[in-house]
Backbone as JSON Lines, residues from 0, in Angstrom:
{"i":0,"aa":"M","n":[-35.66,7.2,148.87],"ca":[-34.67,6.65,148.02],"c":[-35.16,6.59,146.77]}
{"i":1,"aa":"L","n":[-34.0,6.07,145.83],"ca":[-34.71,5.99,144.19],"c":[-34.78,4.61,143.86]}
{"i":2,"aa":"S","n":[-35.86,4.6,142.65],"ca":[-36.01,3.06,142.81],"c":[-35.06,2.28,141.36]}
{"i":3,"aa":"N","n":[-35.55,1.11,141.63],"ca":[-34.48,0.72,140.4],"c":[-34.87,1.42,139.05]}
{"i":4,"aa":"S","n":[-35.8,1.51,138.15],"ca":[-35.99,2.16,137.09],"c":[-35.24,3.45,137.0]}
{"i":5,"aa":"D","n":[-35.03,4.25,138.32],"ca":[-34.59,5.89,138.51],"c":[-33.57,5.48,138.19]}
{"i":6,"aa":"I","n":[-32.88,4.67,139.13],"ca":[-31.44,4.3,139.01],"c":[-30.62,3.79,137.37]}
{"i":7,"aa":"E","n":[-31.68,2.94,136.74],"ca":[-31.05,2.4,135.95],"c":[-31.32,4.13,134.8]}
{"i":8,"aa":"A","n":[-32.4,4.69,134.23],"ca":[-32.21,5.86,134.03],"c":[-31.48,6.89,133.99]}
{"i":9,"aa":"L","n":[-31.11,6.51,135.45],"ca":[-29.77,8.06,135.66],"c":[-28.51,7.2,135.09]}
{"i":10,"aa":"E","n":[-28.16,5.8,134.88],"ca":[-27.1,5.35,134.6],"c":[-27.01,5.28,133.17]}
{"i":11,"aa":"D","n":[-27.91,5.46,132.54],"ca":[-28.63,5.84,131.08],"c":[-27.68,7.02,130.66]}
{"i":12,"aa":"I","n":[-28.24,8.14,131.46],"ca":[-27.51,9.53,131.2],"c":[-25.99,9.47,131.47]}
{"i":13,"aa":"L","n":[-25.76,8.64,132.28],"ca":[-24.42,9.26,133.18],"c":[-23.33,8.51,131.79]}
{"i":14,"aa":"F","n":[-23.91,7.45,131.46],"ca":[-23.13,6.9,130.56],"c":[-23.31,6.96,128.84]}
{"i":15,"aa":"A","n":[-24.11,8.4,128.7],"ca":[-24.06,8.56,127.02],"c":[-22.88,9.37,126.97]}
{"i":16,"aa":"E","n":[-23.38,9.07,125.14],"ca":[-22.19,9.84,124.76],"c":[-22.72,11.07,124.72]}
{"i":17,"aa":"P","n":[-21.56,12.27,124.76],"ca":[-19.85,12.08,124.75],"c":[-19.41,11.99,125.81]}
{"i":18,"aa":"W","n":[-20.11,12.12,127.45],"ca":[-19.72,12.18,128.07],"c":[-19.26,10.35,129.32]}
{"i":19,"aa":"G","n":[-19.31,9.79,128.27],"ca":[-20.25,7.97,129.25],"c":[-18.67,7.66,129.49]}
{"i":20,"aa":"D","n":[-17.64,7.9,128.82],"ca":[-16.08,7.72,129.34],"c":[-15.84,7.76,130.37]}
{"i":21,"aa":"D","n":[-15.79,9.23,131.02],"ca":[-15.43,9.72,132.26],"c":[-16.58,9.94,133.29]}
{"i":22,"aa":"A","n":[-17.65,9.6,133.49],"ca":[-18.76,9.89,133.9],"c":[-18.36,8.5,134.89]}
{"i":23,"aa":"L","n":[-18.84,8.68,136.69],"ca":[-19.3,7.72,137.15],"c":[-19.97,7.41,137.32]}
{"i":24,"aa":"D","n":[-20.16,6.16,138.21],"ca":[-21.55,5.44,138.31],"c":[-22.32,5.93,139.0]}
{"i":25,"aa":"F","n":[-23.72,4.55,139.38],"ca":[-24.49,5.04,140.38],"c":[-23.96,5.15,141.33]}
{"i":26,"aa":"F","n":[-22.75,4.99,142.15],"ca":[-22.12,4.57,143.05],"c":[-21.19,5.94,143.27]}
{"i":27,"aa":"G","n":[-20.71,6.56,142.29],"ca":[-20.14,7.74,141.97],"c":[-21.08,9.02,142.38]}
{"i":28,"aa":"F","n":[-21.86,8.88,141.68],"ca":[-23.23,9.81,141.54],"c":[-23.89,10.27,143.11]}
{"i":29,"aa":"H","n":[-23.89,8.59,143.7],"ca":[-24.23,8.98,145.14],"c":[-23.46,9.57,145.96]}
{"i":30,"aa":"G","n":[-22.15,9.46,145.82],"ca":[-21.01,10.09,146.74],"c":[-20.98,11.54,146.52]}
{"i":31,"aa":"V","n":[-21.24,12.21,145.16],"ca":[-21.05,13.33,145.2],"c":[-22.37,14.09,145.4]}
{"i":32,"aa":"V","n":[-23.58,13.28,145.64],"ca":[-24.77,13.89,146.47],"c":[-24.62,14.07,147.67]}
{"i":33,"aa":"C","n":[-24.0,13.07,148.0],"ca":[-23.79,13.01,149.77],"c":[-22.48,14.03,150.11]}
{"i":34,"aa":"A","n":[-21.72,14.27,149.43],"ca":[-20.81,15.45,149.81],"c":[-21.42,16.59,149.23]}
{"i":35,"aa":"S","n":[-22.56,16.76,148.32],"ca":[-23.12,17.85,148.27],"c":[-24.03,18.38,149.69]}
{"i":36,"aa":"V","n":[-24.31,16.95,150.08],"ca":[-25.58,17.38,151.4],"c":[-24.52,18.15,152.55]}
{"i":37,"aa":"V","n":[-23.54,16.53,152.69],"ca":[-22.96,16.73,153.85],"c":[-21.72,17.86,153.86]}
{"i":38,"aa":"G","n":[-21.51,18.25,152.88],"ca":[-20.72,19.54,153.26],"c":[-21.41,21.02,153.12]}
{"i":39,"aa":"P","n":[-20.24,22.35,152.6],"ca":[-20.64,23.24,153.05],"c":[-20.99,24.19,151.84]}
{"i":40,"aa":"A","n":[-20.42,23.15,150.73],"ca":[-20.81,23.89,149.35],"c":[-22.31,23.55,149.09]}
{"i":41,"aa":"D","n":[-23.45,24.38,148.46],"ca":[-24.79,23.86,148.06],"c":[-24.46,24.1,147.05]}
{"i":42,"aa":"L","n":[-24.52,22.92,146.24],"ca":[-24.83,22.71,144.81],"c":[-26.01,22.09,144.06]}
{"i":43,"aa":"G","n":[-25.92,22.76,142.95],"ca":[-27.22,22.5,142.35],"c":[-27.27,21.25,141.23]}
{"i":44,"aa":"A","n":[-27.96,20.87,140.65],"ca":[-28.26,20.0,139.66],"c":[-27.21,19.91,138.35]}
{"i":45,"aa":"E","n":[-27.04,21.42,138.23],"ca":[-25.94,21.37,137.29],"c":[-24.39,21.08,137.44]}
{"i":46,"aa":"E","n":[-24.23,21.6,138.79],"ca":[-23.05,20.97,139.65],"c":[-23.11,19.8,139.54]}
{"i":47,"aa":"V","n":[-23.71,19.17,140.15],"ca":[-23.41,17.61,140.62],"c":[-23.36,16.71,138.92]}
{"i":48,"aa":"F","n":[-24.07,17.53,137.88],"ca":[-24.3,17.1,136.87],"c":[-22.79,17.06,136.22]}
{"i":49,"aa":"R","n":[-22.34,18.01,136.28],"ca":[-20.76,18.45,136.05],"c":[-19.82,17.45,136.14]}
{"i":50,"aa":"L","n":[-19.96,17.44,137.99],"ca":[-18.88,16.69,138.52],"c":[-19.17,14.82,138.43]}
{"i":51,"aa":"A","n":[-20.59,14.61,138.35],"ca":[-20.9,13.01,138.01],"c":[-20.32,12.75,136.36]}
{"i":52,"aa":"T","n":[-20.23,13.82,135.63],"ca":[-20.42,13.3,133.98],"c":[-18.43,13.56,134.04]}
{"i":53,"aa":"G","n":[-18.15,14.41,134.75],"ca":[-16.53,14.88,134.76],"c":[-16.52,15.75,133.34]}
{"i":54,"aa":"I","n":[-17.74,16.91,132.78],"ca":[-17.42,17.7,131.99],"c":[-17.47,18.83,132.04]}
{"i":55,"aa":"D","n":[-17.11,20.22,131.51],"ca":[-16.75,20.98,131.72],"c":[-18.33,21.94,132.52]}
{"i":56,"aa":"E","n":[-19.13,21.92,131.68],"ca":[-20.71,22.55,131.2],"c":[-21.79,22.11,131.31]}
{"i":57,"aa":"A","n":[-22.59,22.19,131.58],"ca":[-23.88,20.99,131.12],"c":[-24.08,21.37,129.51]}
{"i":58,"aa":"P","n":[-24.88,20.48,128.96],"ca":[-25.12,19.93,128.31],"c":[-26.05,20.79,127.67]}
{"i":59,"aa":"D","n":[-25.81,21.52,125.9],"ca":[-26.46,22.85,125.72],"c":[-28.56,22.45,126.06]}
{"i":60,"aa":"G","n":[-29.08,21.2,125.93],"ca":[-30.22,21.43,126.49],"c":[-30.3,20.94,128.13]}
{"i":61,"aa":"G","n":[-29.43,21.53,128.61],"ca":[-29.51,21.48,130.33],"c":[-29.18,20.1,131.01]}
{"i":62,"aa":"V","n":[-29.42,20.27,132.21],"ca":[-29.76,18.67,132.94],"c":[-30.56,17.96,132.37]}
{"i":63,"aa":"P","n":[-30.38,16.94,132.13],"ca":[-31.68,15.86,132.21],"c":[-32.39,16.4,133.55]}
{"i":64,"aa":"E","n":[-33.55,16.23,132.87],"ca":[-35.17,16.07,133.83],"c":[-34.79,14.72,135.04]}
{"i":65,"aa":"V","n":[-34.89,14.07,134.43],"ca":[-34.56,12.47,135.73],"c":[-33.44,12.82,136.22]}
{"i":66,"aa":"F","n":[-31.96,13.43,135.59],"ca":[-30.76,13.23,136.37],"c":[-31.18,14.62,137.47]}
{"i":67,"aa":"R","n":[-32.0,15.61,137.61],"ca":[-31.98,16.65,138.25],"c":[-33.26,16.25,139.26]}
{"i":68,"aa":"R","n":[-33.67,15.19,139.11],"ca":[-35.14,14.34,139.9],"c":[-34.52,13.69,140.48]}
{"i":69,"aa":"C","n":[-33.61,12.94,140.65],"ca":[-32.92,12.13,141.06],"c":[-32.09,12.37,142.2]}
{"i":70,"aa":"A","n":[-31.18,13.3,141.49],"ca":[-30.43,14.63,142.56],"c":[-30.73,15.0,143.42]}
{"i":71,"aa":"E","n":[-31.89,15.51,143.19],"ca":[-32.98,16.46,144.24],"c":[-33.51,15.69,145.46]}
{"i":72,"aa":"Q","n":[-33.9,14.26,144.89],"ca":[-34.67,13.75,145.73],"c":[-33.72,12.77,146.6]}
{"i":73,"aa":"L","n":[-32.57,12.41,146.34],"ca":[-31.75,11.37,147.01],"c":[-31.0,12.56,147.82]}
{"i":74,"aa":"A","n":[-30.97,13.91,147.56],"ca":[-30.17,15.01,148.4],"c":[-30.77,15.31,149.73]}
{"i":75,"aa":"G","n":[-32.26,15.61,149.38],"ca":[-33.23,15.51,149.94],"c":[-34.06,14.51,151.24]}
{"i":76,"aa":"A","n":[-33.92,13.25,150.53],"ca":[-33.77,11.92,151.67],"c":[-32.39,11.39,152.52]}
{"i":77,"aa":"M","n":[-31.3,12.5,151.99],"ca":[-29.93,12.09,152.75],"c":[-30.25,12.93,153.8]}
{"i":78,"aa":"A","n":[-30.55,15.03,153.59],"ca":[-30.62,15.72,154.48],"c":[-31.67,15.63,155.41]}
{"i":79,"aa":"H","n":[-32.76,14.62,154.72],"ca":[-33.74,14.62,156.2],"c":[-33.19,13.19,156.95]}
{"i":80,"aa":"A","n":[-32.34,12.58,156.26],"ca":[-32.06,11.33,157.58],"c":[-31.41,11.95,158.33]}
{"i":81,"aa":"L","n":[-30.65,12.96,158.07],"ca":[-29.37,13.53,158.69],"c":[-30.18,14.16,160.11]}
{"i":82,"aa":"D","n":[-31.06,14.97,159.34],"ca":[-31.65,15.9,160.58],"c":[-31.92,15.47,161.46]}
{"i":83,"aa":"M","n":[-33.01,13.7,161.03],"ca":[-33.37,13.34,162.22],"c":[-32.65,12.54,163.0]}
{"i":84,"aa":"G","n":[-31.47,11.98,162.75],"ca":[-30.01,11.69,163.44],"c":[-30.1,10.46,162.82]}
{"i":85,"aa":"Q","n":[-30.18,10.08,161.71],"ca":[-30.21,8.92,161.27],"c":[-28.4,8.81,160.66]}
{"i":86,"aa":"A","n":[-28.13,7.88,160.62],"ca":[-26.75,7.49,159.94],"c":[-27.18,7.11,158.17]}
{"i":87,"aa":"L","n":[-25.98,7.75,157.37],"ca":[-26.16,7.31,155.89],"c":[-25.95,6.08,156.01]}
{"i":88,"aa":"E","n":[-27.21,5.57,154.93],"ca":[-26.19,3.9,154.58],"c":[-26.0,4.3,152.68]}
{"i":89,"aa":"L","n":[-24.87,3.79,152.7],"ca":[-23.94,4.0,151.46],"c":[-24.96,2.69,150.58]}
{"i":90,"aa":"P","n":[-24.94,2.93,149.22],"ca":[-25.76,1.89,148.83],"c":[-25.02,0.85,148.33]}
{"i":91,"aa":"E","n":[-25.41,-0.9,148.34],"ca":[-24.4,-1.7,148.05],"c":[-24.86,-2.75,147.11]}
{"i":92,"aa":"P","n":[-24.22,-2.71,145.95],"ca":[-24.33,-3.79,144.88],"c":[-24.95,-5.03,144.82]}
{"i":93,"aa":"E","n":[-25.82,-4.7,144.28],"ca":[-26.66,-6.2,143.93],"c":[-26.12,-7.41,143.85]}
{"i":94,"aa":"D","n":[-24.77,-7.17,142.89],"ca":[-24.4,-7.87,142.75],"c":[-22.69,-7.36,142.28]}
{"i":95,"aa":"G","n":[-21.93,-8.18,142.14],"ca":[-20.31,-7.44,142.0],"c":[-19.81,-7.38,143.09]}
{"i":96,"aa":"D","n":[-19.0,-6.21,142.95],"ca":[-17.61,-6.21,144.01],"c":[-18.32,-5.18,144.55]}
{"i":97,"aa":"P","n":[-18.37,-5.68,146.24],"ca":[-18.96,-3.91,146.88],"c":[-17.41,-3.09,147.13]}
{"i":98,"aa":"M","n":[-16.23,-3.69,147.14],"ca":[-15.62,-2.36,147.24],"c":[-14.94,-1.89,146.16]}
{"i":99,"aa":"N","n":[-15.42,-2.35,144.54],"ca":[-15.38,-1.75,143.92],"c":[-16.29,-0.5,144.11]}
{"i":100,"aa":"A","n":[-17.51,-0.81,144.17],"ca":[-18.89,0.1,144.3],"c":[-18.44,0.92,145.52]}
{"i":101,"aa":"L","n":[-17.79,0.83,147.09],"ca":[-17.4,1.67,147.68],"c":[-16.52,2.56,147.59]}
{"i":102,"aa":"E","n":[-15.17,1.95,146.28],"ca":[-13.88,2.97,145.73],"c":[-14.73,3.98,144.95]}
{"i":103,"aa":"N","n":[-15.25,3.27,143.61],"ca":[-16.68,4.56,142.98],"c":[-17.26,5.79,144.06]}
{"i":104,"aa":"W","n":[-17.96,5.11,145.07],"ca":[-18.79,5.88,145.97],"c":[-17.74,6.99,146.57]}
{"i":105,"aa":"C","n":[-16.66,6.24,147.04],"ca":[-15.32,7.57,147.56],"c":[-14.7,8.3,146.83]}
{"i":106,"aa":"A","n":[-14.65,7.89,145.18],"ca":[-14.35,8.94,144.5],"c":[-15.08,9.78,144.26]}
{"i":107,"aa":"G","n":[-16.38,9.8,143.94],"ca":[-17.87,10.4,143.84],"c":[-17.09,12.09,144.99]}
{"i":108,"aa":"F","n":[-17.34,11.13,146.4],"ca":[-17.01,12.31,147.2],"c":[-16.18,12.76,146.95]}
{"i":109,"aa":"V","n":[-14.65,12.24,147.2],"ca":[-13.59,13.25,147.09],"c":[-13.46,14.19,145.92]}
{"i":110,"aa":"D","n":[-14.15,13.93,145.12],"ca":[-13.78,14.7,143.87],"c":[-14.81,15.68,144.07]}
{"i":111,"aa":"T","n":[-15.61,15.77,144.8],"ca":[-16.52,16.81,145.17],"c":[-15.83,17.9,146.25]}
{"i":112,"aa":"F","n":[-15.49,17.01,147.25],"ca":[-14.16,17.86,147.95],"c":[-13.46,18.31,147.16]}
{"i":113,"aa":"L","n":[-12.77,17.89,146.38],"ca":[-11.29,18.52,145.74],"c":[-12.3,20.06,145.08]}
{"i":114,"aa":"A","n":[-12.69,19.98,144.49],"ca":[-13.35,20.73,143.76],"c":[-14.13,21.79,144.63]}
{"i":115,"aa":"H","n":[-14.48,21.75,145.42],"ca":[-14.82,22.71,146.46],"c":[-13.79,22.97,147.89]}
{"i":116,"aa":"E","n":[-12.67,22.13,147.9],"ca":[-11.86,21.97,149.0],"c":[-11.9,23.06,149.37]}
{"i":117,"aa":"E","n":[-11.44,24.41,149.27],"ca":[-11.27,26.26,149.92],"c":[-12.73,25.91,150.84]}
{"i":118,"aa":"Q","n":[-13.81,26.17,150.35],"ca":[-14.93,26.17,150.92],"c":[-15.21,25.71,152.09]}
{"i":119,"aa":"W","n":[-14.75,23.73,151.98],"ca":[-14.33,23.06,153.26],"c":[-13.63,23.07,154.22]}
{"i":120,"aa":"L","n":[-12.31,23.59,153.76],"ca":[-11.32,23.87,154.48],"c":[-11.95,25.24,155.6]}
{"i":121,"aa":"D","n":[-12.07,26.15,154.9],"ca":[-12.41,27.58,155.13],"c":[-13.89,27.63,156.45]}
{"i":122,"aa":"A","n":[-14.64,26.78,156.29],"ca":[-16.0,26.59,156.67],"c":[-15.85,25.84,158.08]}
{"i":123,"aa":"A","n":[-15.09,25.42,158.23],"ca":[-14.75,24.69,159.74],"c":[-13.42,24.14,159.76]}
{"i":124,"aa":"S","n":[-12.95,23.72,161.3],"ca":[-11.84,23.64,161.36],"c":[-10.62,22.82,160.04]}
{"i":125,"aa":"E","n":[-9.8,23.09,160.06],"ca":[-8.85,22.48,158.48],"c":[-8.3,20.57,159.11]}
{"i":126,"aa":"E","n":[-8.16,21.45,160.64],"ca":[-7.89,19.85,161.19],"c":[-8.79,18.75,160.93]}
{"i":127,"aa":"E","n":[-9.67,19.1,161.65],"ca":[-11.16,17.95,161.85],"c":[-12.31,17.94,160.54]}
{"i":128,"aa":"T","n":[-12.09,18.36,159.62],"ca":[-12.5,17.87,158.35],"c":[-10.99,16.83,157.55]}
{"i":129,"aa":"A","n":[-10.26,17.58,157.51],"ca":[-9.4,16.09,157.21],"c":[-9.29,15.12,158.06]}
{"i":130,"aa":"D","n":[-9.34,15.2,159.54],"ca":[-9.38,13.55,159.88],"c":[-10.94,13.15,159.47]}
{"i":131,"aa":"L","n":[-12.16,13.57,159.37],"ca":[-13.42,13.26,159.08],"c":[-12.94,12.62,157.71]}
{"i":132,"aa":"M","n":[-12.31,13.19,156.39],"ca":[-12.57,12.26,155.53],"c":[-11.17,11.32,154.87]}
{"i":133,"aa":"V","n":[-10.88,11.31,156.17],"ca":[-9.44,10.19,155.88],"c":[-10.24,8.62,155.22]}
{"i":134,"aa":"P","n":[-10.98,8.38,155.64],"ca":[-11.93,7.11,155.47],"c":[-12.0,7.26,153.82]}
{"i":135,"aa":"M","n":[-12.53,8.49,153.26],"ca":[-12.6,8.46,151.98],"c":[-11.69,8.78,151.24]}
{"i":136,"aa":"L","n":[-10.72,9.54,151.56],"ca":[-9.38,9.61,151.23],"c":[-8.73,8.79,150.7]}
{"i":137,"aa":"A","n":[-8.96,7.82,151.78],"ca":[-8.28,6.68,151.42],"c":[-8.84,5.13,150.82]}
{"i":138,"aa":"L","n":[-9.77,5.4,150.84],"ca":[-10.67,4.18,149.92],"c":[-10.77,4.72,148.39]}
{"i":139,"aa":"S","n":[-10.81,5.67,148.61],"ca":[-11.27,6.41,146.77],"c":[-10.42,6.1,145.49]}
{"i":140,"aa":"G","n":[-9.12,5.7,146.14],"ca":[-7.92,4.91,144.63],"c":[-7.36,6.17,144.11]}
{"i":141,"aa":"L","n":[-7.84,7.64,144.78],"ca":[-7.21,8.55,143.9],"c":[-6.01,9.15,143.75]}
{"i":142,"aa":"F","n":[-5.11,8.9,145.17],"ca":[-4.12,8.84,145.33],"c":[-3.14,7.75,146.17]}
{"i":143,"aa":"D","n":[-1.77,8.03,145.22],"ca":[-1.05,7.24,145.25],"c":[-0.39,7.4,146.94]}
{"i":144,"aa":"D","n":[-0.23,7.8,147.98],"ca":[0.01,7.78,148.93],"c":[-0.18,6.37,149.81]}
{"i":145,"aa":"E","n":[1.43,6.23,150.25],"ca":[1.95,4.3,150.98],"c":[1.06,3.98,152.05]}
{"i":146,"aa":"D","n":[0.04,5.35,152.87],"ca":[-0.61,4.7,153.85],"c":[-1.84,4.37,153.24]}
{"i":147,"aa":"F","n":[-2.51,5.15,152.51],"ca":[-3.49,5.01,151.93],"c":[-3.71,3.76,151.03]}
{"i":148,"aa":"Q","n":[-2.57,3.13,150.33],"ca":[-2.26,2.34,149.66],"c":[-2.21,0.89,150.54]}
{"i":149,"aa":"K","n":[-1.15,0.97,151.83],"ca":[-1.85,-0.46,152.74],"c":[-3.01,-0.44,153.5]}
{"i":150,"aa":"V","n":[-3.42,0.36,153.34],"ca":[-5.5,0.51,153.78],"c":[-6.25,-0.52,152.57]}
{"i":151,"aa":"R","n":[-5.96,0.06,151.18],"ca":[-6.63,-0.52,150.08],"c":[-6.46,-1.77,149.94]}
{"i":152,"aa":"N","n":[-4.71,-2.3,150.57],"ca":[-4.33,-3.67,150.52],"c":[-4.73,-4.85,151.74]}
{"i":153,"aa":"S","n":[-4.94,-3.96,152.74],"ca":[-5.52,-4.73,153.9],"c":[-6.78,-5.31,153.79]}
{"i":154,"aa":"D","n":[-7.69,-5.98,153.72],"ca":[-8.96,-6.59,154.07],"c":[-9.84,-5.89,155.2]}
{"i":155,"aa":"K","n":[-8.38,-5.91,156.33],"ca":[-9.06,-5.54,157.59],"c":[-9.4,-4.29,157.46]}
{"i":156,"aa":"L","n":[-8.0,-2.98,157.13],"ca":[-7.98,-1.86,157.62],"c":[-9.27,-1.34,156.56]}
{"i":157,"aa":"S","n":[-9.41,-1.76,155.11],"ca":[-10.43,-1.03,154.67],"c":[-12.1,-1.42,155.24]}
{"i":158,"aa":"R","n":[-12.25,-2.64,155.68],"ca":[-13.35,-2.93,156.12],"c":[-13.18,-1.52,157.62]}
{"i":159,"aa":"H","n":[-12.65,-1.84,158.43],"ca":[-12.58,-0.67,159.54],"c":[-12.61,0.99,159.11]}
{"i":160,"aa":"M","n":[-12.27,1.21,157.61],"ca":[-12.59,2.67,157.16],"c":[-13.99,2.56,156.31]}
{"i":161,"aa":"A","n":[-14.09,1.43,155.97],"ca":[-15.69,1.59,155.13],"c":[-16.32,1.97,156.5]}
{"i":162,"aa":"D","n":[-16.64,1.26,157.76],"ca":[-17.14,0.72,158.84],"c":[-17.06,2.48,159.55]}
{"i":163,"aa":"A","n":[-16.22,3.03,158.79],"ca":[-16.54,4.66,159.87],"c":[-16.81,5.69,159.35]}
{"i":164,"aa":"I","n":[-16.98,5.44,157.85],"ca":[-17.94,6.15,156.86],"c":[-19.08,6.62,157.31]}
{"i":165,"aa":"P","n":[-20.57,6.19,157.92],"ca":[-21.43,6.63,158.37],"c":[-21.16,7.7,159.18]}
{"i":166,"aa":"D","n":[-19.93,7.61,160.07],"ca":[-19.98,8.3,161.41],"c":[-19.25,9.7,160.8]}
{"i":167,"aa":"S","n":[-18.26,9.0,159.95],"ca":[-17.44,10.81,159.39],"c":[-18.45,11.69,159.03]}
{"i":168,"aa":"L","n":[-19.63,10.9,158.07],"ca":[-20.59,11.69,156.93],"c":[-21.3,12.58,158.13]}
{"i":169,"aa":"T","n":[-21.4,11.84,159.27],"ca":[-22.93,12.63,160.07],"c":[-21.54,13.73,160.67]}
{"i":170,"aa":"D","n":[-20.7,13.2,160.87],"ca":[-19.81,14.57,161.85],"c":[-19.72,15.47,161.07]}
{"i":171,"aa":"L","n":[-19.54,15.11,159.83],"ca":[-19.07,16.65,159.01],"c":[-20.56,17.57,158.72]}
{"i":172,"aa":"Y","n":[-21.29,16.7,158.5],"ca":[-22.98,17.17,158.43],"c":[-23.23,18.0,159.32]}
{"i":173,"aa":"L","n":[-22.15,17.39,160.92],"ca":[-23.18,18.44,161.66],"c":[-21.98,19.54,162.04]}
{"i":174,"aa":"L","n":[-20.59,19.44,161.5],"ca":[-19.89,20.09,161.43],"c":[-19.78,21.49,160.95]}
{"i":175,"aa":"F","n":[-20.81,21.55,159.27],"ca":[-21.1,22.01,158.57],"c":[-22.35,23.13,158.99]}
{"i":176,"aa":"H","n":[-22.96,22.32,159.25],"ca":[-24.56,22.49,159.34],"c":[-25.45,22.65,160.74]}
{"i":177,"aa":"A","n":[-24.59,22.63,161.86],"ca":[-25.18,22.58,163.2],"c":[-25.19,24.04,163.38]}
{"i":178,"aa":"P","n":[-25.76,24.23,163.91],"ca":[-25.78,25.59,165.03],"c":[-24.76,25.38,165.66]}
{"i":179,"aa":"D","n":[-24.28,26.53,166.07],"ca":[-22.93,26.74,167.25],"c":[-23.87,26.56,168.61]}
């Protein structure tokens, strides 16, 4: 996992000019990295940076080294946990609104899925992938779908979806990475 100083350095990069207004926070970054680990698309630090900052290409100087190190370290820890049969734990805010942090995490995850949707849907059963994506899609806040709004407006349904995410992540990982 990342230290508090790693997270602070990462957020300094994410909120830097000129992309800071469109960038994800740490929770969104975590979602991007998680999607890159559980999904079929193998994303390098440049692609993670692009998705996390909302820019079209990496800056002239390349991806900052601390960003690259944090992305690789987090991805490695996630893959190791999944390979060991452990469920992934989502980061929780030390203070503030846990549902906002979860929404940001889901938005990062779903943005990554959407950027590589064809690979996700071609690599496995489209129906199974879609079913496993429901909790993240519903809680991401990215869609105006009436059913998703009902979920977000209900504490009970939101909690149920949030509780389903770790199992969905494990199942997605197995769907794309387990040998047949």
